[in-house]
C-alpha positions in Angstrom: 0.2 0.0 0.1 1.0 3.8 -0.8 -0.2 6.3 1.0 -0.2 9.2 -1.3 -1.4 12.1 1.3 -4.0 12.5 4.0 -7.2 11.4 1.7 -5.9 9.4 -1.3 -3.9 5.7 -1.3 -3.4 3.1 -3.8 -3.0 -0.6 -3.1 -1.1 -3.1 -6.3 -2.7 -6.4 -5.7 -1.2 -9.5 -7.4 -0.6 -13.4 -6.9 -4.1 -14.0 -6.0 -4.6 -17.5 -7.6 -8.3 -18.9 -6.3 -11.0 -17.5 -7.4 -12.3 -16.1 -4.1 -8.7 -15.6 -3.1 -9.0 -12.7 -0.8 -6.3 -9.6 -0.2 -6.9 -7.3 2.5 -5.3 -4.0 3.5 -6.7 -2.1 6.7 -5.8 2.0 7.4 -6.4 3.7 10.8 -7.7 7.5 10.3 -7.2 10.1 12.5 -9.6 12.9 12.6 -7.0 15.2 13.3 -8.7 18.0 14.0 -9.1 20.0 17.9 -12.6 21.2 17.1 -14.3 19.6 14.1 -16.2 16.5 13.8 -16.2 14.6 10.4 -18.3 12.5 8.3 -16.3 9.9 6.4 -17.0 8.3 2.4 -14.7 6.2 0.8 -14.3 5.7 -3.1 -12.3 2.8 -3.7 -11.7 2.5 -7.7 -10.3 -0.9 -9.6 -8.5 -1.5 -12.6 -9.1 -4.6 -13.4 -13.0 -5.0 -13.2 -12.5 -8.2 -15.6 -11.0 -10.9 -12.7 -10.9 -8.5 -9.5 -13.5 -6.8 -7.2 -12.8 -4.3 -4.5 -15.1 -3.7 -1.5 -14.3 -0.7 1.2 -15.8 -0.6 4.7 -15.2 2.4 7.3 -16.3 1.0 11.0 -17.3 4.4 11.8 -17.8 7.2 9.5 -18.8 10.1 11.7 -15.9 11.4 13.9 -15.9 14.0 16.5 -12.7 15.7 17.1 -9.4 13.5 17.6 -11.4 10.0 16.9 -9.9 7.2 15.2 -11.6 4.3 12.9 -10.6 1.5 10.9 -11.1 1.7 7.0 -10.7 -2.5 5.5 -10.6 -2.7 1.9 -10.8 -6.0 0.4 -9.9 -7.0 -3.0 -11.0 -10.7 -4.4 -10.2 -12.6 -7.2 -13.9 -13.1 -9.1 -13.1 -15.1 -12.2 -10.0 -17.8 -12.6 -7.1 -16.5 -14.3 -6.2 -17.5 -17.6 -2.7 -16.1 -16.8 -0.8 -16.2 -13.6 0.5 -12.5 -13.7 -2.9 -10.9 -13.5 -2.9 -8.0 -11.2 -5.1 -4.4 -10.2 -4.4 -1.4 -8.9 -6.9 0.0 -6.2 -7.1 3.5 -6.0 -8.8 4.6 -2.5 -10.2 8.3 -1.8 -11.3 9.4 1.9 -14.3 11.8 1.2 -15.6 14.2 4.0 
């Protein structure tokens, strides 16, 4: 995983071989404000939708000042591979 800045990250997934096999990344999110609350949403995009499905979940979407939560991104292989070198790039954007 590569955290680009406070609201964007990327994940490159490769090496999954069997349909249903998953890769998971967990990020801790902190509302760094001293006095503002934040309502969060995540947008996760997948560069290889033919073979992979991406899902994301934020444990708590409304954070008070200084509060933390977890963002979990899961990538699942949903189609049998013809070639063993299929991969996907996942872009994650945290929105408020």
